[in-house]
C-alpha positions as CSV (number, residue, x, y, z in Angstrom):
1,X,76.9,94.1,115.7
2,X,79.9,91.9,115.5
3,X,81.4,89.6,112.9
4,X,82.8,86.2,113.7
5,X,85.2,84.7,111.0
6,X,86.0,81.0,111.4
7,X,88.6,79.8,108.7
8,X,92.2,79.4,107.8
9,X,95.2,81.3,108.4
10,X,98.6,81.0,106.4
11,X,101.8,82.8,105.5
12,X,101.9,83.8,101.8
13,X,105.1,83.4,99.9
14,X,104.6,85.2,96.5
15,X,106.9,84.5,93.5
16,X,107.0,86.6,90.4
17,X,107.3,84.5,87.2
18,X,107.0,85.2,83.4
19,X,104.2,82.7,82.7
20,X,102.8,79.5,84.4
21,X,105.0,76.6,83.7
22,X,104.0,73.6,81.7
23,X,104.2,70.1,83.3
24,X,107.7,69.0,83.8
25,X,109.2,72.6,83.1
26,X,111.8,74.3,85.3
27,X,111.4,78.1,85.4
28,X,113.0,81.1,87.3
29,X,111.1,83.3,89.7
30,X,111.8,86.0,92.1
31,X,110.4,86.7,95.6
32,X,107.8,89.5,95.5
33,X,106.5,89.4,99.1
34,X,106.0,87.5,102.3
35,X,102.5,88.3,103.9
36,X,99.8,87.1,106.2
37,X,97.2,85.1,104.1
38,X,94.7,82.4,104.1
39,X,91.1,83.1,103.1
40,X,89.7,83.3,106.7
41,X,92.4,85.7,107.8
42,X,92.2,87.9,104.7
43,X,88.3,88.4,105.2
44,X,88.8,88.9,108.9
45,X,91.5,91.6,108.5
46,X,89.7,93.4,105.7
47,X,86.4,93.4,107.7
48,X,88.1,94.7,110.9
49,X,89.8,97.6,109.1
50,X,86.4,98.9,108.1
51,X,85.7,99.4,111.9
52,X,83.3,96.5,112.4
53,X,84.0,94.5,115.5
54,X,85.6,91.3,114.4
55,X,86.6,87.9,116.0
56,X,88.8,85.7,114.1
57,X,89.3,81.9,115.0
58,X,91.7,79.7,113.3
59,X,94.1,76.8,114.0
60,X,97.9,76.9,113.7
61,X,100.7,74.6,114.7
62,X,103.6,75.2,117.0
63,X,106.7,76.9,115.7
64,X,108.1,79.9,113.8
65,X,105.2,80.1,111.3
66,X,102.6,80.1,113.8
67,X,104.5,82.6,115.9
68,X,104.8,85.0,113.1
69,X,101.0,84.7,112.3
70,X,100.2,85.6,115.9
71,X,102.6,88.8,115.6
72,X,101.1,89.8,112.3
73,X,97.4,89.4,113.6
74,X,98.4,91.3,116.9
75,X,98.7,94.6,114.9
76,X,95.4,94.3,113.2
77,X,92.2,95.8,114.9
78,X,90.6,92.3,115.6
79,X,90.2,89.8,118.3
80,X,92.3,86.9,117.1
81,X,91.7,83.4,118.8
82,X,94.5,81.2,117.5
83,X,94.0,77.5,118.4
84,X,97.5,75.8,118.7
85,X,97.4,72.2,117.7
86,X,100.1,69.7,118.6
87,X,101.9,67.8,115.9
88,X,100.2,69.9,113.1
89,X,102.0,72.1,110.7
90,X,100.9,75.7,110.3
91,X,99.4,76.2,106.8
92,X,101.2,78.2,104.2
93,X,100.7,79.3,100.5
94,X,102.9,79.6,97.5
95,X,101.5,82.3,95.1
96,X,102.7,82.3,91.5
97,X,102.3,85.7,90.0
98,X,102.6,85.8,86.2
99,X,103.5,89.1,84.4
100,X,99.9,89.5,83.0
101,X,98.6,89.9,86.6
102,X,97.0,86.5,86.9
103,X,98.0,84.3,89.8
104,X,98.0,80.6,90.9
105,X,97.7,79.8,94.6
106,X,98.9,76.5,96.2
107,X,97.7,76.2,99.8
108,X,98.2,73.6,102.5
109,X,95.4,73.0,104.9
110,X,96.8,70.5,107.5
111,X,96.0,73.0,110.3
112,X,92.8,74.1,109.1
113,X,91.3,70.6,108.4
114,X,92.3,69.7,111.9
115,X,90.0,72.3,113.6
116,X,87.3,70.4,115.3
117,X,83.5,71.0,115.4
118,X,83.6,71.7,119.2
119,X,86.6,74.3,118.7
120,X,84.5,75.9,115.9
121,X,81.4,76.2,118.2
122,X,83.5,77.5,121.0
123,X,84.7,80.4,118.7
124,X,81.1,81.7,118.8
125,X,80.9,82.1,122.5
126,X,79.4,85.5,123.2
127,X,77.6,85.7,119.9
128,X,74.2,87.3,119.8
129,X,71.2,87.4,117.5
130,X,72.0,89.6,114.6
131,X,75.8,89.0,114.6
132,X,77.3,87.5,111.6
133,X,79.3,84.4,110.9
134,X,81.6,84.3,107.9
135,X,83.2,81.0,106.6
136,X,85.0,79.6,103.6
137,X,85.8,76.2,102.1
138,X,89.1,75.4,103.9
139,X,87.7,73.6,107.0
140,X,86.3,70.1,107.1
141,X,82.8,69.1,106.3
142,X,81.9,68.4,109.9
143,X,83.4,71.6,111.4
144,X,81.9,73.8,108.7
145,X,78.5,72.3,109.1
146,X,78.7,72.4,113.0
147,X,79.7,76.1,113.1
148,X,77.0,77.1,110.6
149,X,74.4,75.0,112.4
150,X,75.3,76.5,115.8
151,X,75.2,80.0,114.3
152,X,71.7,79.5,113.0
153,X,70.5,78.3,116.4
154,X,72.0,81.5,117.9
155,X,70.2,83.7,115.5
156,X,73.3,85.0,113.6
157,X,73.4,85.7,109.9
158,X,75.6,83.5,107.9
159,X,77.9,84.1,105.0
160,X,79.9,81.5,102.9
161,X,82.5,81.9,100.3
162,X,82.4,78.2,98.9
163,X,86.2,78.3,97.8
164,X,88.2,76.1,97.4
165,X,85.3,74.0,96.0
166,X,84.3,71.0,98.3
167,X,81.9,68.1,97.5
168,X,80.2,68.7,100.8
169,X,78.8,72.3,100.1
170,X,75.5,70.9,98.8
171,X,74.0,70.1,102.2
172,X,75.1,73.5,103.7
173,X,72.7,75.8,101.7
174,X,69.7,75.7,104.2
175,X,72.2,76.9,106.8
176,X,73.6,79.8,104.6
177,X,72.0,83.3,104.2
178,X,74.6,84.8,101.8
179,X,77.0,83.2,99.3
180,X,79.8,84.9,97.5
181,X,80.9,83.2,94.2
182,X,82.5,83.9,91.0
183,X,81.1,82.6,87.8
184,X,83.1,79.3,87.7
185,X,82.2,78.5,91.2
186,X,78.5,79.3,90.5
187,X,78.6,77.0,87.5
188,X,80.2,74.1,89.5
189,X,77.5,74.4,92.1
190,X,74.7,74.1,89.8
191,X,74.0,77.7,89.1
192,X,72.7,80.7,91.0
193,X,69.1,79.4,90.8
194,X,70.0,76.3,92.4
195,X,71.7,78.1,95.4
196,X,68.6,80.1,95.8
197,X,66.2,77.2,95.4
198,X,68.1,75.5,98.3
199,X,67.6,78.2,100.8
200,X,70.3,80.9,100.2
201,X,68.8,84.3,100.5
202,X,71.4,86.5,98.8
203,X,74.0,85.4,96.0
204,X,76.8,87.9,95.3
205,X,78.2,86.9,91.9
206,X,81.6,88.4,90.9
207,X,82.2,89.0,87.3
208,X,85.8,90.0,87.2
209,X,86.2,93.2,84.9
210,X,82.4,93.4,84.5
211,X,81.8,94.1,88.1
212,X,79.4,92.1,90.3
213,X,75.7,91.4,90.9
214,X,73.5,90.9,93.9
215,X,70.9,88.3,93.1
216,X,67.8,87.3,95.1
217,X,64.8,85.3,94.0
218,X,63.0,88.3,92.7
219,X,65.7,90.9,92.1
220,X,69.0,91.4,90.6
221,X,71.3,94.5,91.1
222,X,74.5,95.0,89.2
223,X,77.3,97.3,89.9
224,X,80.4,98.0,87.6
225,X,84.1,97.2,88.3
226,X,86.3,100.1,89.3
227,X,88.9,101.1,86.9
228,X,92.3,100.2,88.0
229,X,95.7,99.1,87.1
230,X,96.2,95.4,88.0
231,X,99.3,94.5,89.8
232,X,98.5,91.6,91.9
233,X,95.0,90.0,92.3
234,X,95.8,87.9,95.4
235,X,93.1,88.5,98.0
236,X,90.9,90.8,96.1
237,X,87.8,88.5,96.2
238,X,88.3,88.2,100.0
239,X,88.5,91.8,100.3
240,X,85.5,92.4,98.2
241,X,83.4,89.9,100.2
242,X,84.6,91.4,103.6
243,X,84.0,94.9,102.6
244,X,80.5,94.3,101.2
245,X,79.4,92.5,104.3
246,X,80.9,95.1,106.6
247,X,79.3,97.9,104.6
248,X,75.8,96.3,105.1
249,X,76.4,95.5,108.9
250,X,77.8,98.9,109.7
251,X,74.6,100.4,108.2
252,X,72.4,98.1,109.9
253,X,70.8,96.5,106.9
254,X,71.0,93.9,104.3
255,X,73.4,93.7,101.3
256,X,72.6,96.2,98.7
257,X,74.2,98.0,95.7
258,X,75.9,100.4,97.8
259,X,77.8,97.6,99.8
260,X,78.9,96.1,96.4
261,X,80.1,99.6,95.3
262,X,82.1,99.8,98.4
263,X,83.4,96.4,98.0
264,X,84.5,97.2,94.3
265,X,86.3,100.2,95.4
266,X,88.4,98.4,98.1
267,X,89.1,95.5,95.7
268,X,90.3,97.9,93.0
269,X,92.9,99.5,95.5
270,X,94.0,96.0,96.6
271,X,94.7,94.8,93.0
272,X,96.8,97.8,92.3
273,X,99.4,96.9,94.9
274,X,101.4,93.8,95.5
275,X,100.9,91.5,98.5
276,X,97.9,90.0,100.2
277,X,96.9,91.7,103.6
278,X,99.5,94.3,103.0
279,X,97.7,95.4,99.8
280,X,94.3,95.8,101.5
281,X,93.1,99.4,102.2
282,X,94.2,100.6,105.7
283,X,91.8,101.9,108.3
284,X,91.9,105.4,106.9
285,X,91.4,104.2,103.4
286,X,88.4,102.0,104.5
287,X,86.8,105.0,106.2
288,X,87.1,107.1,103.2
289,X,85.6,104.4,101.1
290,X,82.7,103.7,103.4
291,X,82.0,107.5,103.7
292,X,80.8,107.7,100.0
């Protein structure tokens, strides 16, 4: 089985601050890290490090940022399909990390939103029934829907992390098998029951320090969070989703409590280290997690 991730990629610049500024305030900060990022890239890298075959497709612009992204992806165990667009800036993120461990992320999406439906469908070339498509909320409505509809027609399973929240998500639920949301996102989308009623089969609800829940129409399984010291929460949700999906795929089955336990262990290691992709468990650590 193979995973196809279509989404965004960016360079993350993380700044350490004492606390988030009020409007109009000027504050000091210090550089913590420069790392590969973007929700799509985060999920693809974490998934590939588990040993699951993974193809990642994203749009970049010409120039130094796009070149650096290509170099960073080249050392990861995945197949990267970077679509270079003319007269488009490569996306980047500014991450503000407060002393309490919480963060705020500002991400551009010029390149991500320029990815066309045709390019997204082409990224699924070679996909077979039983493979997996993973998407997020950074692409345009037309491109996201086109990719999900094409995947459904090919017999792929589909997973969506509806973040950042977009007004078009409501029409996607009949095309999505699995949704990963936090409590705020679930509430904004009308609640877990609404997602299930609209056709989603599995909803994974992340509960922060309380763990996570796998919810279906007739069952609910909960797993606790893993104890850890929180240093940097950037990308932890992406790592959680990727490892949960990979755990299930590598075992040839559906999402289950074991997949969420594996995901919680990987996320706990991620938040205990600074950075985004650099904080994810490496291939050896992923192997140890999935062996449990």
